[in-house]
N, C-alpha and C positions, 0 to 999 in steps of 0.2 A: 374502558380499561384504564387503570391507574398508570402513572408514569413508571417506566422501568429504570429510571435513574435511582431507584430505591433498592433497599435491601428487603426483598420480600419473596413470596412463595413462587414466583415465576422463575426463581433460581432452578427449580426442578427441570425446566426446559433445557437450560444450559447443561446441567449435570447429565441429563439424558444423553447428550452427545458422547459422553465418555463411559458411562456405566456399562459393564459387560465384558469389555476386552480392551487391552492396550495394543493389540495388533493393529498396524496401520490400515489393514484391509477391513478392520472391524470397528474402528473408533468412532464412526458416525452412526453405528447401530443404536436404535432408540429403545431404552427400557421404559415402558409405559407405567411402571409401578415402582419407582425407586423408594427405598426405605430411608426415612429420616434425612432428607436432603441437606438439612442444616448441619449435619455431622459427617458429610462425605469427606473422606480422607484426602489430603493434598495430592496423593499419588493419582487419584482419579480426577480431581479438579484441574490439575495442570494439563493433563491430556485433553480435557474438554476445552480449556482456555486456548491452548495452542491450535486445536482443530478449528474452533470457532473463529479465531483471529484470521486464519488463512481463508476459511470459507467466506467471511465477511468481505475481505478485499477482493475475492474473485466473484462475488455475487453482485447484488444490485448497485451498490455504490461504485464498485469497480466498473460495472457495465456502463453506467451513465458517464463516468469519467472517460472511459475508452471512446465513447461517442463524441464527447466534447473535445478531446484531443485528436480525434479523427484517425485513430487506428482502425476503427470499424465504422460502418454506416448502418443506420436503422432502416429497415425496409418494410416492417410490419409490426403491428401491435405497439406495446409500450416503447420499444427502442425507436420506432418510427416517430413517436411523439417526443421522446427525449431528444432526438436528433434535431428537432426544431425548437429545443430549449423549454419545453413544457414539462416541468417537474413538480409543480405545486401539488400538494396533497399526497405525496409519496413518502416512502422510507419509514413508515411506522414499524414494520417488522425489523428493519435494520437497526433503528434506534432502540427499540424495545428488547428484541430477542437476541440480536447478534452482538451488540456492543454493551449497553448498560445491563441488560438482563442476561447476557451470555458471558462474554469474556470478563468483563469488569467485576461482576458480582462474584464470579468464581475466584478471580485473582485476589479480591479483597478477603474472601474467606480463607484463602491460603495464607495471606499475610497475617491475618488475625490469629490463626491457629498455630503458626510455625515461628513467629518472630522470636519468641523467647527461647525455644529449644532447638529449632532447626532453621536458622536464619538463611541458609543457602536457598531453601524453598522460597522464603520471603523475598530474597534478593532477586531471583529470576522473575518472580511475580511482579515486583515493582518495576522492573525494566519493561516487561510486557504490558503492564498497566500504563506506563508512560507512552508506549507506542500507540495503544488503543485510544488514549485520550488525545494524542496528537492527531490521529485520523479524524476524530470527532470535531476538534476545534479547527483543524485545517479546512474541513468541508463546510462547517456551519458557523464558525466564528465564535461568539460567546456561547458557552454551554454550562450546564451543571458540572461542577468539578470538585471544589473543596468541600461542599456539603452533600455531594452525591454519595451513595453507598453507605450512608450513616444509618444508625438505628439497628433494629433487628426485626425478625418476623412479626413479633407482637406489637412493637412500637416503631414502625418505619417513619422516616422523614419523607412525607408525601410531597412536599413542595421545596425542593432544594433551590438555592440561589443560583442564578446564572452568573458565572464569573467572566470578566472581560478576557478576551484572547491575550491581550498584552500581559495581564497578570498571570495567566496560565503559563505562558512561556517565561516570564521574567520573575514571577513571584510577587507577593504583596504581603509583607509581614503584618501590616496594620489590619488586614482582613483575614489573616490566617491562611494565606494561599501559598502553598509550596510550588516552586517553579518545576517545570518538567525536567530541567537540567538537574536540579537537586534531587528529584525523585529517582532519576537514573543513577546519580552519584551515590545515593543511599543504597540503592540496589547493588551496585558494584561493591560497596563496603561490606554489605551483608554476605555476599557470596564468599568472601574471604574469612568469615568468622567460623568458629568451631560449630559443627552441626551434628545433632544426633541422627538426623535423617537427611539424606541428600537426594536430589533427582537422579533417577537411574534410567537405564535403557528401556525399561518396561513402561515408564510413564512419560518420559520426555521424548516426544515425537521427533523433535528437530535435532537436538544435539546429543541425545542418548546419555545425558548426565555428564557430558564433558563441560565442566565449569570454566575451563580456560576459553572455550569457544563462546560461552555465555558472556564472559567478560569482554571479548572482542565485539560481540553483538552490542553490549552496552556502550562501549566507547564509540562504536560506529553510529549508534543512536545519537550520541552527543554531537557528532559531526553532522548528522542529518538535521537535527534540530537547529544547530547553528547556521547551516546553509539555508534553512527555511526562513530564518529571520534576518539573514545577512543584508538584504536590501534596506530594511527598516532600522535595524540595529547593528551596523557594521562593527562597532567597537566591541559589543558583547560577543558577536559571532567570532571575531578575531581572538578574543580572550579564550573562548571555549575551545576553538580549534587548536590554538597553541598549547592549551592544557593537555589535550589528547596527544598531540605530536611530541610533547616533552616526555611522555611515559616510555619506559624501556623495559623489556624489548618491545617490538612493534605491538601496540595495544589494540589496533583495529583490525577489522576483516581485511586480509591481504591476499586471499586466495579463494578461488571459486568453491573449494571444498568447505570453506568456513561460512558460506552464505546462510542466512536465516531464511529457510523456505519450508513450508508445511507440506508434508507428503500426503498423497491421496492414493486410493486403490482403484481397482477395476470393477469391484462388485457394485451392483446397483445400490444406491444410498450412500456409498463411500467414495463416489467419484469426484474428481475435480469439479467445482461448481461451474466453471466455464464450459467444460465438456457437457455436464448435465443439462445446462440450459440450451446450448447450441446444437447438441446432437441427440438429446433424449427428449427433453420437455418442449422446447420451442425452436425447432430447427429452421423455421421460416423467417425468423425475426431480424437477423443481421448478417452482415458479410464484410469482407474486406473493403475499406474505404478507398475509393479511386484516388483520393488525394494522397493517402499514404503510399499506395501503389505507385503513383507518379513520382513521389520522392525517391523511393527505393529503386525505381527504374532509372531515374536520373543519376543516382549515385552508384548504380550497378551493384547494389548491396547483396552479398551472398547469403544474408540471413532470411531473405524473402521466402525461399522454398521451405525453410524450417518454420517460419512464423505462420504461413498460410498455405492452403492447398492449391495445387495447380488445377486448371480446368480439365475436364475429361479427355483422356487420351494423352495427357501430358504429365502423368504422375511422376515421371522421372525427370522433371524439369531441372535443368542445371542452373548454375549460378548466373548464366547470361540469358536464360529463356524467359525474359520478363514479359514478352508478349503472350505468354501462356497462362496468365493470371487474369482474373476478371474481378473488377471492383465496381463500386456504386458510389455516386456522388452523395455527400452528406446533405440531406434535405432535398435531394433530387426528385423529379417528377416522372422521369422516364420509366418505362416498363421494367420491372425487375427480371433478371434472367431466371430461368427455371433453376430449381435447387441444385440439380446435377451439374449446372454450369457456373455455379458461384464459387469464388475463392473464400474459404472459411478458415477459422483457426486451424492451425496445423500441429504437427507432432511436438514442437517445442512448448506450446501453450497447453495442449490437452493430453499429450501422450498418444498412445494408439487406442486406448479404451477408457481414458479418463484418469490415468495414473500420474500425469505430470504434476509437479508440485506448484503451489502458489508461492511466488518469490517475493519476499517482503523487504529484506535489507541485504544488499549484495556487494560483492567485490567491485563490480564495474561501477556501481553507484558511488562507492567510496572514492574510486579513482577520479571520476568526473567531479565529485564534490571538491576534492583537493585541487584538481586542475583549475576549477573556477575560483577557488579561494586564493591560490597563488596569483592568478591573473587579476583579481579584482579587490583583494583585501591587503592593503599595505601592511607589511610586517609578518605576513604568513609565508613561511618558507618550508619546504620539505627537503630534508638532507638528500643530496644526490639526485634530486628530481627538479624538473621545470614544469610549467604548465603544459608544454608540448609533450614531454615524455609521459606525464600523467594522463593527458588526453589520449595518446595512443595506447597506453596501458588499459584505459577504460574500454576502448574499441576492441582490443584484443580479448579482454576478459569477456565481453559480451558475445563476440563472435564464437569464442571457444565454448561458452555456455550454450549457445544455440546449436552447437554441433558442427561448426565449420572447422575443417582440419587445419592444423598448423601450417601445412604447405599452402593451402588455399588462402589462408590469412596473409601469409608472406607475399604471395602472388598478388593479392588484392592491394596491399600496401604499395607494392612496386608499380602497379598499373594505375593507381589512383592517388598520386602524391598530393594533389590539391585537396582531396577529401580528407586526408589524414594529417595534413599539415596546417597548423594555425597560422593565419596571416591577416594582415590589414589592421584596422583599428581594434581597440579593446572590445567595442561593441560587436564587431564582426567576429572576432575570435570567441566571444561569449556565445554568439549565435551558433557557431560551429560546435562548441561543447554541448550546449543544451539540445541541439538537433540530434547529435549522436546519442545523447542520454534518452531523448524521446524515442528514438528508434529502438534502443535497448530495452525500454520498459514495456514492450508489447506484453499484454497479460496483466499488467499492473497500471491501470489508467490513473489511479489515485496519485502515484508519484509523478507521472508525466503532467498531470493536471496541476499539481503544486508548482512544478517548474515553469509551466506556461504562464500561470497567473503571476508568479513572482518576477519573471524576466521579460515576458512578452515574446519569448522564443519557444519553438520556431514560429515563424510568421504564418499563422493559420487564418485562412479566409473564413468569413462568416458562413454559416450554413446557408444553403441556397434559398430556403424558405423559412426564415426565423419567425417565431411567433411573437405576439405582442408582449410576452413575458420578458424577452430580452432581444429587442428588434435590431439593435445596433452593435452588439458585442456578444462574444461567447460568455455564458454566465460566469460570475465571479464567486459564487457560493451556492449552497443548497438552501431551499426553504426548510424551515422547521417542520417536523412531522405534525400532522393533525393531532395525534395522541398527546403530544406534549403541549400543544396549544390548548387543548381541552383540559388536561389534568393539572397543568402548572401555569395557568393563565396569569396569575398575579406576579410571576417572576420572569416570564418570557420577555425579551426586549421589546419595547414599544417606541415608535412603530416598528413592527417586524421588518427587518431589512429585506429588500428585494434582491433578486439574484444579480442585479446590476451593481450592487454595492460591494466594493472590494473588502476582503477581510483585512484585519489590521496589518499583518506583515506584508501585504501586497500594495498598501497605499503609497 
C-alpha cells in the first residue's frame, strides 16, 4: 500500500465517515459507494474530519499512550504487549487511514476549495490541521509535513520529505516550512473574513457553527503548542503565551462549555472508540491500572468512581470507597481477575452505551497550562490570577466535568488542603500541577503522555516486565509504521530512532 501522506484515492475511506448524515448518531455510518469523492462538499468533509480526529485520539494511539502513562493496564492481546513497551510494527492504520488519509486529506480538500470564497471553512480546517499534525509530530518526531497532501489524484506526491520536529513547530523559511503556530494564526485570521458559506449546526459536530468558540479553540491551541515546547524553547513559548493573553476579551477556552470535544452516539458503529474497544470488540484486554488506583486512593480523589467502574456489588461506590475498585499492575504477572471483577472505564469516559465524547482541548487543560507557565516562565502573568489560583481552577474544572458536584468539590478542597495547595520548590509545585493534569486526562492518554515526556511528572515507575525494546525507561516516542518505511524509504530518517530516543521538544 502506498503512503497515505499523499493526496490520493484512499480519501474515499475518510469521506465515508461522513457521507449519509450529519446527525451525531449517524456520522460514522459508512457509505461504500461514494460518488466523486474528490468533489465532496466542505459540509461533508468537515463532519468527517472532526469525527475522525476524535476517533483517532480515542483509538490505538490513545490506547497505547493510556498504557504508557498508566491510567490503564494491559492484560491480554495487544494491550498486554504494549504495556511491556513492544510497539514495533504497529500503527499502519492510524498513520494511513486516521491521520494522513483521514482527517488531514479531508481538511486539505476543504482549504483548497473554500479559501477564496468561504475562508471561514478554511480557517477552522487550518486549526484542525494544526492539531492533527501536532499529534503526529508529538508521537513520532520528524514526519511528512510541508510536502504532504500535495499533488492530486492523478499526480500525487508519493514520497514527501520528512520535516524536522523543530521546523514543524518553529517554521523554516528556507525550506518552505510554515510553523504550527503560524498555521493556527492563519486559521484564526480566516475565520474573521467575509465568507459565502460558513460551518453550521448540521456539519460542525463540535461547535455547531459557533465561530467565536472556534477562535477560542485556536487560541487555546496556541497555548497548548507553546506549553509543549516550553522546556526546549522557553523564550518562544513565553512570546506565544503573552500574545494570547494580550487579546481581549478573553481569547481562550475559559469554561467547560467551550471545550473542544467530539460527540459520539449509542448506535453500533457510532460509539465512542474507547467503549467500542473495551465493551464491544475486546472486553478482555485492559482494565484500571493499580498504579493509577493507588494514586487516586492516596489523594482520596472523587473522580475515581466516574472514571472507572466499581467491583461487583459496589456499583454505588462513594467518593471514599476506594477499596471497592480493582486494578492490575502494569506489566504484572499475577492472574487477572475475572472480567466481572475488574474495574474498567466508567461513565465519564464511555457514557452508558458509548455516547461519551472524546475530549481534545479543554478548559481544565488551559488552566493547568497557565498555572505551569506562571510558575516556570519568567514574564508570564495572568491578570488577577496566580499559579495557585489557576491550579485550583484546573482541578475544579476537571472535577466538574467528571460529574463531581460543586458541594463535593468544596468539601474535597476543605478536607485535602495539601493536595490542592502548591508548596515547596518549583519542581515540587510543577509535579503537583502535572499530576493533577495527568489525573484529569483519563480518556486522552496522548496529552498525558506529552506532559510526562516533557516534564518527567508524575513520577511513573517502569513497567514490571519491560521488553528489550525499552528496558530502562517508558518509551519516548512511537516507531514509524511499516507502511511508511516501505513506501517512503528514501525519506524516512536513518537510522530510524528507537523508542528510547527523545523527541526534540523533550530533549
